C-alpha positions as CSV (number, residue, x, y, z in Angstrom):
1,M,104.6,71.2,105.0
2,Y,102.8,74.6,105.2
3,S,103.7,77.2,107.7
4,H,101.2,79.5,109.3
5,T,102.4,83.0,110.0
6,P,100.0,84.7,112.4
7,R,98.5,88.0,111.3
8,T,99.6,91.2,112.9
9,T,96.5,93.2,111.9
10,A,92.8,92.4,112.0
11,A,91.1,91.6,108.7
12,T,89.1,94.4,107.2
13,A,85.5,94.2,105.8
14,A,87.0,94.9,102.3
15,E,89.4,92.0,102.6
16,A,86.7,89.7,103.8
17,A,84.4,90.7,101.0
18,A,87.2,90.0,98.4
19,W,87.8,86.5,99.9
20,A,84.1,85.8,100.0
21,E,83.7,86.7,96.4
22,V,86.6,84.5,95.3
23,L,85.3,81.5,97.3
24,V,81.8,81.9,95.8
25,R,83.2,82.5,92.3
26,H,85.3,79.3,92.5
27,R,82.4,77.4,93.9
28,L,84.1,76.7,97.2
29,L,81.1,78.3,98.9
30,H,77.6,78.6,97.7
31,A,77.0,82.0,99.4
32,A,78.7,84.5,101.7
33,L,76.9,87.7,102.7
34,P,77.7,90.4,105.2
35,V,74.9,91.6,107.5
36,P,74.6,95.0,109.2
37,T,75.8,93.7,112.5
38,G,79.3,93.0,111.0
39,Q,78.6,89.2,111.0
40,W,78.7,87.1,107.8
41,L,76.2,84.5,106.7
42,V,77.9,81.6,104.8
43,Q,76.5,78.5,103.2
44,R,78.7,75.8,101.8
45,T,76.1,74.2,99.5
46,P,72.6,75.2,98.5
47,T,71.2,72.6,100.9
48,A,73.7,73.1,103.8
49,P,72.7,75.0,106.9
50,V,73.6,78.7,107.0
51,R,76.5,79.5,109.4
52,V,77.0,82.8,111.1
53,L,80.6,84.0,111.3
54,D,81.6,86.7,113.8
55,G,83.2,89.2,111.4
56,P,85.8,89.8,108.7
57,T,88.5,87.9,110.6
58,A,86.4,84.8,110.8
59,V,85.8,85.0,107.0
60,V,89.5,85.3,106.2
61,E,90.3,82.5,108.6
62,M,87.7,80.3,106.9
63,A,89.2,81.2,103.5
64,A,92.6,80.2,104.8
65,R,91.3,76.8,106.0
66,I,89.6,76.2,102.7
67,Q,92.8,77.1,100.8
68,L,94.9,74.8,103.0
69,H,92.4,71.9,102.6
70,T,92.4,72.5,98.8
71,R,96.2,72.6,98.6
72,T,96.8,69.5,100.8
73,K,94.2,67.6,98.8
74,K,96.0,68.4,95.6
75,A,99.3,67.4,97.1
76,R,97.9,64.0,98.1
77,I,96.8,63.3,94.6
78,R,100.3,63.9,93.1
């Protein structure tokens, strides 16, 4: 159905920030904030626990999983 091509470069902080902004803007995440250690704090809903992601690559991987889930969910509806 969907193929996954592995990345050849690590995700940058700017790329992670862009994806985080999109996910929050489209209400697929409640919050996503970088912290000075390079980690990210993400929260799925206002009442969900805060998760700590290891860095920009983890944010981009999470965005890919959310996107895949959203696409496969739409495909099942059709």
